[in-house]
C-alpha positions in Angstrom: 19.3 15.6 22.9 17.8 17.7 25.6 19.9 20.6 24.4 18.4 20.0 20.9 15.0 20.0 22.3 15.4 23.2 24.2 16.7 24.9 21.1 13.7 23.7 19.0 11.3 24.9 21.8 12.9 28.3 21.6 12.5 28.4 17.8 8.9 27.3 18.2 8.1 30.0 20.8 9.8 32.7 18.6 8.0 32.0 15.3 4.6 31.1 17.1 4.9 34.5 18.8 5.7 36.3 15.6 2.8 34.6 13.9 0.4 35.7 16.6 1.7 39.2 16.5 1.9 39.6 12.8 -1.6 41.0 12.3 -1.8 42.9 15.6 -1.3 46.6 16.4 -0.2 47.6 12.9 -0.8 51.2 11.8 -1.1 52.4 8.3 2.1 51.9 6.5 3.5 49.6 9.2 5.4 46.4 8.1 4.8 43.3 10.1 6.8 40.1 10.3 6.2 37.6 7.6 3.1 35.8 8.8 3.5 32.9 6.3 7.1 32.3 7.3 6.2 32.4 11.0 3.4 30.0 10.4 5.6 27.5 8.4 8.4 27.7 11.0 6.1 27.2 14.0 4.5 24.1 12.3 7.8 22.7 11.3 9.0 22.6 14.8 5.9 20.7 16.1 6.7 17.2 14.7 10.4 17.9 15.4 9.5 18.4 19.1 7.6 15.2 19.1 10.6 13.4 17.6 12.9 14.8 20.3 10.6 13.7 23.1 12.2 11.2 25.5 11.4 7.6 24.6 12.1 4.4 26.4 14.2 3.2 23.6 17.9 3.2 22.9 19.2 6.4 21.2 22.2 4.5 19.8 22.9 0.7 19.2 26.2 0.7 17.5 29.5 2.3 17.1 32.1 2.2 14.3 35.8 3.3 14.4 37.1 4.3 11.0 40.6 3.8 9.5 41.1 7.6 9.7 40.6 7.6 13.4 37.1 9.0 13.5 34.4 7.2 15.3 30.6 7.4 15.3 27.7 6.1 17.3 24.8 4.8 15.2 21.2 5.3 16.4 17.6 5.9 15.4 17.9 9.6 15.0 20.8 12.3 14.5 22.1 13.9 17.7 24.8 16.5 17.6 27.1 17.8 20.4 27.6 21.4 21.7 29.9 22.1 18.7 27.3 20.8 16.2 29.5 17.8 15.4 27.5 14.5 15.0 27.5 12.5 18.2 25.1 9.9 16.9 24.4 9.4 13.2 20.9 8.5 12.0 20.9 4.9 10.9 19.6 6.1 7.4 22.8 8.4 6.9 25.1 7.2 4.0 28.0 6.5 6.5 25.8 4.2 8.6 25.8 1.9 5.7 29.3 0.9 6.7 27.9 -0.2 10.1 25.5 -2.7 8.6 27.6 -4.1 5.7 31.2 -4.0 6.8 32.9 -7.4 7.3 36.2 -9.0 7.7 36.3 -9.6 4.1 35.1 -6.2 3.0 35.9 -3.7 5.8 34.6 -0.6 3.9 37.2 1.6 5.8 35.8 0.3 9.2 38.4 -0.7 11.7 36.2 -1.9 14.5 32.5 -2.3 15.1 30.6 -2.4 18.4 27.1 -3.6 19.1 25.2 -2.5 22.2 22.6 -4.5 24.0 19.7 -2.6 25.6 16.5 -3.2 27.5 14.5 -0.1 26.9 16.9 2.8 27.2 19.2 0.8 29.7 22.5 -0.4 28.4 22.9 -4.2 29.2 26.2 -5.0 27.3 28.3 -4.7 24.2 30.2 -6.7 21.7 33.2 -5.7 19.6 34.6 -6.9 16.3 38.1 -5.9 15.2 37.7 -6.1 11.5 41.4 -5.3 10.9 42.2 -8.5 12.7 39.6 -10.4 10.7 37.3 -10.9 13.8 33.6 -11.8 13.0 31.6 -12.3 16.2 28.5 -14.6 16.3 26.4 -11.9 18.1 24.6 -12.9 21.3 23.2 -9.4 21.3 21.7 -9.8 17.8 20.3 -13.3 18.8 18.7 -12.0 22.0 17.2 -9.0 20.1 15.7 -11.3 17.4 14.4 -13.7 20.0 13.0 -11.1 22.4 9.4 -11.7 23.3 6.7 -9.9 21.4 4.7 -7.7 23.8 2.5 -5.5 21.6 2.6 -4.0 18.1 5.5 -4.7 15.7 8.9 -3.2 16.7 11.5 -1.7 14.3 14.5 -3.9 13.4 16.9 -1.0 13.1 19.4 -2.6 15.5 19.4 -6.0 13.7 19.1 -5.1 10.0 21.1 -7.7 8.1 23.4 -6.9 5.0 20.9 -8.3 2.4 18.1 -6.4 4.1 20.1 -3.2 4.2 20.9 -3.4 0.5 17.2 -3.5 -0.3 16.3 -0.7 2.1 18.8 1.6 0.5 17.9 1.2 -3.1 17.3 4.5 -4.9 13.9 6.2 -4.9 13.2 5.6 -8.5 13.6 1.8 -8.2 10.5 -0.3 -8.3 11.3 -3.2 -5.9 9.5 -6.5 -5.7 10.5 -8.7 -2.7 9.3 -12.3 -2.5 9.9 -13.4 1.1 9.2 -16.6 2.9 7.8 -16.4 6.4 10.0 -14.7 9.1 12.4 -13.3 6.5 11.6 -9.7 7.5 10.0 -8.4 4.3 7.5 -6.3 6.1 10.3 -4.6 8.2 12.3 -4.2 5.0 9.4 -2.3 3.5 8.8 0.0 6.4 12.4 0.8 7.0 12.8 1.5 3.2 10.0 4.0 3.7 11.8 5.7 6.5 15.1 5.6 4.6 13.5 7.2 1.5 11.9 10.1 3.4 15.2 10.8 5.0 17.4 10.8 1.9 14.7 12.2 -0.6 13.1 14.6 1.9 12.4 17.4 -0.8 10.8 15.0 -3.3 8.8 12.7 -1.0 7.8 15.2 1.7 5.7 17.0 -1.0 4.5 13.9 -2.9 4.0 11.7 0.1 4.7 8.0 1.0 1.8 5.5 1.3 1.8 2.2 3.1 -1.0 -0.3 1.8 -1.6 -3.2 4.1 -4.1 -6.1 3.9 -6.5 -5.2 6.6 -6.9 -2.8 9.5 -5.6 -5.4 12.0 -2.3 -5.5 10.1 -2.2 -1.7 10.1 -2.6 -1.5 13.8 0.1 -4.0 14.3 2.7 -2.0 12.3 1.5 1.4 13.2 4.2 2.1 15.8 7.2 1.2 13.7 7.6 4.4 11.6 7.1 6.8 14.6 9.9 5.2 16.4 12.1 5.8 13.4 11.3 9.5 13.4 8.6 9.5 10.6 5.0 10.5 11.4 3.8 11.7 8.1 3.3 8.4 6.2 -0.3 7.6 5.4 -1.2 3.9 6.2 -4.3 2.5 4.6 -5.8 -0.6 3.1 -6.8 -1.0 -0.6 -10.4 -1.2 0.7 -10.1 2.2 2.3 -8.6 3.8 -0.9 -12.0 3.0 -2.7 -14.2 3.3 0.3 -15.0 -0.4 0.0 -14.6 -0.8 3.8 -18.0 1.0 4.0 -19.9 -1.3 1.5 -22.9 -2.8 3.1 -23.9 -5.1 0.2 -22.2 -8.3 -0.7 -21.5 -10.1 -3.9 -21.8 -13.8 -4.5 -18.5 -15.6 -4.8 -19.0 -15.9 -8.5 -19.8 -12.3 -9.0 -16.9 -11.1 -7.0 -14.4 -13.2 -9.1 -15.7 -11.6 -12.3 -15.7 -8.1 -10.9 -12.1 -8.5 -9.6 -10.9 -10.0 -13.0 -8.6 -7.8 -15.2 -11.1 -8.2 -18.1 -13.3 -5.8 -16.3 -11.1 -3.0 -17.1 -11.7 -3.5 -20.8 -15.4 -3.7 -20.1 -15.2 -0.4 -18.3 -13.3 1.2 -21.0 -15.9 0.2 -23.6 -18.8 1.1 -21.3 -17.5 4.7 -21.1 -16.2 5.3 -24.6 -19.1 3.4 -26.1 -21.2 6.5 -25.4 -19.6 8.5 -28.1 -21.8 8.4 -31.1 -21.5 9.3 -34.8 -21.7 12.8 -36.3 -24.6 12.1 -38.6 -26.7 10.7 -35.7 -25.9 13.5 -33.5 -26.8 16.1 -36.2 -30.1 14.3 -36.7 -30.7 14.3 -32.9 -30.0 18.1 -33.0 -32.7 18.5 -35.7 -30.2 19.0 -38.6 -29.6 17.1 -41.8 -26.1 15.6 -42.1 -25.4 17.2 -45.5 -26.2 20.6 -43.9 -23.8 20.2 -41.1 -24.2 22.1 -37.8 -25.9 25.5 -38.1 -25.1 27.9 -35.1 -27.0 31.1 -34.5 -24.8 33.9 -33.0 -26.9 37.1 -32.7 -27.3 38.4 -36.3 -24.7 36.0 -37.6 -25.2 32.3 -38.9 -22.2 30.0 -38.8 -22.1 26.4 -40.4 -19.7 23.5 -39.6 -19.7 20.9 -42.3 -19.9 17.2 -41.9 -16.1 16.6 -42.9 -14.9 19.2 -40.3 -17.1 17.8 -37.6 -15.9 14.1 -38.3 -12.2 15.2 -38.3 -12.8 17.1 -35.0 -14.4 13.9 -33.5 -11.5 11.7 -34.7 -8.9 14.0 -33.3 -10.7 14.2 -29.9 -10.8 10.4 -29.7 -7.2 10.0 -30.7 -5.6 12.7 -28.5 -7.7 12.5 -25.4 -6.8 10.3 -22.4 -10.2 10.5 -20.7 -13.8 10.8 -21.9 -14.4 14.2 -20.1 -11.2 15.7 -21.7 -12.3 14.4 -25.1 -15.7 16.1 -24.9 -13.9 19.3 -24.0 -11.5 18.9 -26.9 -14.4 18.4 -29.3 -16.3 21.4 -27.8 -13.1 23.6 -28.2 -12.8 22.4 -31.9 -16.4 23.5 -32.6 -15.5 27.0 -31.2 -12.3 27.2 -33.0 -14.1 26.3 -36.3 -16.6 29.0 -35.8 -13.8 31.5 -34.7 -12.0 31.1 -38.0 -15.1 31.9 -39.9 -15.7 35.0 -37.7 -12.2 36.2 -38.2 -12.6 36.0 -42.0 -15.9 37.8 -42.1 -15.2 40.5 -39.4 -11.5 40.8 -39.6 -10.9 40.5 -36.0 -10.7 37.6 -33.5 -13.5 37.3 -31.0 -12.8 37.1 -27.2 -13.0 34.3 -24.8 -16.4 35.5 -23.6 -17.7 35.1 -27.2 -16.4 31.5 -27.2 -18.2 30.7 -24.0 -21.5 32.0 -25.5 -20.9 29.8 -28.6 -20.6 26.7 -26.4 -24.0 27.6 -24.8 -26.0 28.0 -27.9 -28.8 25.4 -28.2 -27.5 24.0 -31.4 -24.0 23.3 -30.0 -25.3 21.9 -26.7 -27.9 19.5 -28.4 -25.1 18.3 -30.8 -22.6 17.7 -28.1 -25.1 16.0 -25.8 -26.1 13.6 -28.6 -22.6 13.0 -29.8 -20.6 13.0 -26.6 -23.0 13.0 -23.6 -21.9 14.1 -20.2 -21.3 11.1 -17.9 -20.4 10.2 -14.3 -19.3 6.8 -12.9 -22.5 6.2 -11.1 -24.5 6.7 -14.2 -22.3 4.4 -16.3 -22.3 1.7 -13.6 -26.1 1.8 -13.2 -26.6 1.5 -17.0 -24.0 -1.4 -17.2 -25.8 -3.3 -14.4 -29.4 -2.5 -15.3 -29.5 -2.3 -19.2 -29.1 -5.8 -20.7 -28.5 -4.4 -24.2 -25.9 -2.0 -23.1 -24.2 -4.7 -21.0 -24.2 -7.1 -23.9 -22.4 -4.4 -26.1 -19.8 -3.6 -23.3 -18.9 -7.2 -22.6 -19.1 -8.8 -26.0 -15.9 -10.8 -26.8 -14.6 -10.1 -23.4 -16.8 -12.0 -21.0 -19.0 -15.0 -21.6 -22.8 -14.5 -21.4 -22.8 -16.3 -18.1 -20.1 -14.0 -16.7 -21.8 -10.8 -18.0 -25.0 -11.9 -16.3 -23.2 -11.6 -13.0 -22.6 -7.9 -13.5 -25.6 -6.8 -11.4 -26.2 -4.7 -8.4 -27.5 -1.4 -7.1 -25.0 1.5 -7.5 -26.8 3.3 -4.6 -25.9 0.3 -2.4 -22.6 -1.0 -3.8 -20.6 -4.0 -2.9 -16.8 -3.7 -2.3 -16.2 -5.0 -5.8 -18.6 -2.6 -7.2 -16.6 0.3 -5.8 -13.5 -1.1 -7.6 -15.5 -1.1 -10.8 -16.6 2.5 -10.3 -13.1 3.5 -9.5 -12.0 2.0 -12.8 -14.9 3.8 -14.7 -13.9 7.1 -13.0 -10.4 6.6 -14.3 -11.6 6.6 -17.9 -14.0 9.6 -17.3 -11.5 11.9 -15.6 -7.8 12.3 -14.9 -6.9 12.1 -11.2 -5.6 15.1 -9.4 -1.8 14.9 -9.5 -1.8 16.0 -5.8 -3.7 12.8 -5.1 -0.8 10.6 -6.2 2.1 9.4 -4.1 5.9 9.6 -4.7 6.3 6.1 -3.2 3.9 3.3 -2.3 4.9 0.4 0.0 2.4 -2.5 -0.7 2.5 -5.3 1.8 0.9 -8.9 1.3 0.7 -7.8 -2.4 0.1 -11.4 -3.5 -3.4 -11.2 -2.3 -4.4 -8.3 -4.5 -6.7 -8.7 -7.4 -5.9 -7.2 -10.8 -8.5 -4.6 -10.2 -7.2 -3.8 -6.8 -3.7 -3.4 -8.3 -5.1 -1.0 -10.9 -6.6 1.1 -8.0 -3.2 1.4 -6.4 -1.5 2.0 -9.7 -3.6 5.1 -10.2 -2.5 6.5 -6.9 1.1 5.8 -7.9 1.3 7.8 -11.2 4.9 8.4 -12.0 6.0 7.4 -8.5 7.9 4.2 -7.5 6.7 1.1 -5.5 8.1 -1.4 -3.0 6.0 -4.6 -3.4 6.3 -7.2 -0.6 4.7 -10.6 -0.4 4.9 -14.3 -0.5 3.1 -16.3 -3.3 2.8 -19.2 -0.9 0.7 -17.1 1.3 -1.8 -16.0 -1.3 -5.1 -16.7 0.3 -7.7 -14.8 -1.7 -9.6 -16.4 -4.6 -7.7 -14.1 -7.1 -4.2 -14.4 -5.5 -1.3 -13.8 -7.8 0.4 -16.7 -9.6 3.5 -14.7 -10.5 5.1 -11.5 -9.5 5.7 -10.4 -13.2 1.8 -10.5 -13.7 1.2 -8.6 -10.5 3.8 -5.9 -11.3 2.2 -5.5 -14.7 -1.3 -4.9 -13.0 0.5 -2.3 -10.8 1.5 -0.5 -14.0 5.3 -1.1 -13.5 7.5 -2.4 -16.3 11.1 -1.8 -15.0 11.2 -3.7 -11.8 14.0 -5.4 -9.7 13.0 -8.7 -8.3 14.6 -10.3 -5.3 13.8 -13.3 -3.0 14.4 -13.5 0.8 14.7 -17.0 2.1 16.7 -16.6 5.4 14.4 -16.6 8.3 15.1 -14.7 11.5 11.7 -14.7 13.2 10.5 -18.3 13.1 12.6 -21.1 14.7 13.8 -23.9 12.4 11.7 -26.6 14.1 8.5 -24.6 13.1 9.7 -23.7 9.7 10.4 -27.4 8.9 6.8 -28.3 9.7 5.5 -25.4 7.5 7.9 -26.5 4.8 6.1 -29.9 4.6 3.0 -28.0 3.4 4.9 -25.7 0.9 5.2 -28.2 -1.9 1.5 -28.8 -1.9 0.7 -25.0 -2.5 1.9 -25.2 -6.1 3.9 -22.0 -6.2 7.3 -21.5 -7.5 9.0 -20.2 -4.3 12.0 -21.5 -2.4 11.5 -22.9 1.1 12.7 -20.8 4.0 15.6 -21.8 6.2 15.9 -20.5 9.7 19.1 -19.3 11.5 17.3 -20.1 14.9 17.9 -23.4 16.6 15.7 -22.5 19.6 11.9 -22.8 19.8 9.6 -25.7 20.3 6.8 -27.7 18.6 4.1 -29.7 20.2 1.4 -31.6 18.4 -1.4 -32.5 20.9 -4.3 -34.8 20.1 -7.4 -33.9 22.1 -10.5 -35.9 22.7 -12.3 -32.7 23.5 -11.1 -29.9 21.5 -12.2 -27.0 24.0 -10.4 -28.8 26.8 -7.3 -29.2 24.6 -7.2 -25.6 23.7 -7.8 -24.5 27.4 -4.8 -26.6 28.4 -2.6 -25.5 25.6 -3.2 -21.7 26.5 -2.7 -22.3 30.2 0.6 -23.9 29.4 1.6 -21.1 27.0 0.9 -18.5 29.6 3.5 -20.0 31.8 6.0 -18.4 29.5 6.3 -14.6 28.9 5.1 -13.1 25.7 1.9 -13.0 23.6 -0.1 -16.0 22.9 -2.0 -16.3 19.6 -4.9 -18.8 19.2 -5.5 -19.4 15.4 -8.5 -21.3 14.2 -10.8 -21.5 11.2 -13.2 -18.5 11.1 -16.2 -20.3 12.6 -14.2 -22.2 15.2 -12.7 -18.9 16.2 -16.0 -17.5 16.9 -17.1 -20.5 18.9 -13.9 -20.3 20.9 -14.4 -16.6 21.9 -16.3 -17.3 25.2 -13.6 -19.8 26.2 -10.8 -17.3 26.0 -12.6 -14.1 27.0 -10.8 -12.0 29.5 -7.4 -13.8 29.4 -4.5 -11.3 29.4 -1.8 -11.8 26.8 -4.1 -14.0 24.6 -5.4 -13.0 21.2 -7.9 -15.1 19.3 -7.5 -14.7 15.5 -9.5 -16.2 12.6 -7.2 -18.0 10.3 -8.2 -15.7 7.3 -6.9 -12.8 9.3 -3.6 -14.0 10.7 -1.4 -13.0 7.9 1.4 -10.6 8.9 0.8 -11.0 12.6 3.2 -12.7 15.0 3.2 -14.1 18.5 5.6 -15.6 20.9 3.4 -18.7 21.3 0.8 -19.8 18.8 -1.9 -22.4 19.4 -3.2 -23.7 16.0 -6.6 -25.3 16.5 -7.9 -28.2 14.4 -5.8 -27.8 11.3 -8.1 -29.8 9.0 -10.9 -27.2 9.7 -8.7 -24.5 8.5 -8.1 -26.5 5.3 -11.8 -27.1 4.8 -13.0 -23.7 5.7 -15.0 -21.9 2.9 -13.8 -18.6 1.4 -15.7 -15.4 1.7 -19.1 -15.8 0.1 -19.5 -19.3 1.1 -17.5 -21.0 -1.7 -14.6 -23.3 -1.2 -11.6 -22.3 -3.3 -9.2 -25.1 -4.1 -5.9 -24.6 -2.2 -6.9 -21.5 -0.2 -7.5 -23.4 3.0 -4.2 -25.1 2.8 -2.5 -21.7 2.3 -4.4 -20.4 5.5 -2.9 -23.3 7.3 0.6 -22.5 6.1 0.2 -18.9 7.2 -1.1 -20.0 10.6 1.8 -22.4 11.2 4.3 -19.6 10.6 3.1 -17.0 13.0 5.0 -18.3 16.1 8.4 -16.6 16.9 9.2 -19.1 19.7 6.7 -21.9 20.4 4.0 -23.7 18.3 1.3 -26.0 19.7 -1.0 -27.8 17.3 -4.2 -29.0 19.0 -6.4 -31.5 17.0 -9.2 -33.9 17.6 -9.6 -34.9 13.9 -6.7 -36.5 11.9 -4.1 -34.0 10.8 -4.2 -33.0 7.1 -2.0 -35.4 5.0 0.1 -32.4 3.8 1.5 -31.9 7.3 2.7 -35.4 7.5 4.4 -35.4 4.0 
C-alpha cells in the first residue's frame, strides 16, 4: 500500500507540475502540455492519496482459498503487489461475493474461508472454515465485532456483512429497493454499503450523476458521516430533506393543523391548479390587449400588418397546454406558435423566410406582449404562493373539491417569512413552473428513516431522483411524525417509483434478545403490519428501576452505566431531557437525547427516563398525535446495543407490561 501511495504521489507531482508550466514561457507557435488533462489528472490523484493514507483500521479481514488453488485476501480497498497482481480484493469486487455468501451447502468454488480478528490495525486472531469438509464455524470473531462497544460515530460493518444483507447490497443499480427493517437488523448499514458498492461497480454512471444520502436530521448524518470515507468513498452528498428545500433555515412555524394540511398529498393538486389556473381564454386575452375577438390578434411589423385569427390562437393554446410539462415551457410554446403563424404569412407575401432576429422582434411587439401577458402571464413560485395564501377567491378556486373550507383556510402565511412546510409548497409550485436542471438530479438516492417522510417531502426527493433509482430504508413501527407512512406501497408511489423490490429484515444483530423482547411487547400496540424482530444475541442486560426521586434515580443509573466501557445514552421526553441537562453536564461518554431525536442512534448502555412521559409528550406544534408517543418509546427502548436501564417514578405504560 505504501508503494501504491508513492506511485500516486509521483503521478500527482508530474501532472501538477505540467499544469503549472502549461501556460508559462511559451513563445509564438510553441505547443505546451495539455493543461486540461494535467488539471484532471492532478485532481484525480488528490482523493486517491487520501484513500491511500494510513488508517488505524484493518486493511483485510478475510481470506478465501478457491478450488483452483488461487487465494485472495478480502479488505476495505484493493491492494496490488509489485507484479500488479491483486494482493487484497476490495470487498465490493465481484469475487468478494463468494467470501460473504459461500457455505458448506453452497460452496461457490470456495474451498476454505478464514476470518481475521483485529483491534484497530492489530491482528488478534483468526478462524478457519473448511467448506469442502462441510465445516461451518459459529464465529467468535463475528460475535466480538458485533458486540464491540460503541465509542463514537457509526462504524462500517464490512467485516460482518451477512449473506441476506450482502444480497441487498449487491442489487443492480437500476433496482428500486425498499427495505423494511426491525430495530438492529442493520438496514442503515445496508443502505450505506450499497451506496459504496454502487459507486465501485457503476463508476462511470454514478460518479457523473452522483449519489445522495437523505437522513432524518443532522444528528443522524453526523453519526453516519464516517462510514463511507472508511470504505473509500468521499464524494457522496449527505443531507436531510429539510436541507434540500432550505426548510432548516425557516424561522416561522405552522400550527399543527396547518402543517398537516401542507404536508398532505392533496396539496400537490392544489399547487398544480394554482399555477395552471393562471392560463386564461383567448377572447378574454384579446379583449385585454385591446382587440375584438372576431378580429383576432393584429401585429404591426414595420410597414407590414399581420393578423392571427381566433381559431388559430385557440388551437395554439390547446397544443401548448397539451404538450407542455411545465407552465413556463407552455408559455414559450405559445409564443413560438404565434411567431410561426406570422412567419408563414410573411413567407407567402415576401417569398422568403425571415431570420431569427426578426422572430425575436415579433415577440417584443406590444400586441404580442400584451396578449401573452393576459393569456399566459409570467409567474414565479413566490408570486403564486403569495396569491394562494393572500387572495381568498383565488384560494377557493385552487382548493375547490380538493380541500374542505376549513382546511383551505389553514393555507395562510407570509412567503417572505416562510415556514418549513411553506418551502415544501413552494418547491411543488416551482416544479409546475419550470423543469429542474438535469444536472441537479442524482443517479441513486439512499433514503433512511423513510417512514417519517410526508407525501410532500417524498415528492421533493422524487424530483431530485429523476430517472435514477432509490434505496428506501425504514421501519413502519418507528414512524413518529404526524404524517408517518402507513404502507411502503404508498410511500414508494409518493417517491415516484412503480417498479420496486420489497424486502423485510427481521434478524437483529445489534440489540440483545432481552431488550428486543421488551420492545416487542410494545410492537402490537403500534398498529403496523410488520413482523417482530428476533435477536441472535443472548448477551446484554435489562434493569427496570423504580425511583421515588427521578433525578436521583437517573444519576445513580448513569453512574452505574459508566462503570462499564462504551457510550451511555440518556433518552427522555423532550421537556424532561431539557430539565436533565444540568444534571448530566460535563459527564464524559454520556449523551442526553430527546426521545423525538433518538431514531437511528445507538449506545452501549441506554437509560430511558420515565417512559409514560415519552408516551404522553406532545408532537411538534403542541398537539398530541395518537400513537406517536408510544412509537417514540419503542424507538428509545431499541437504542441499546448491550444494556438497558428503565428509570421511572410513575407507573410504566400498560403496553410495556403486555
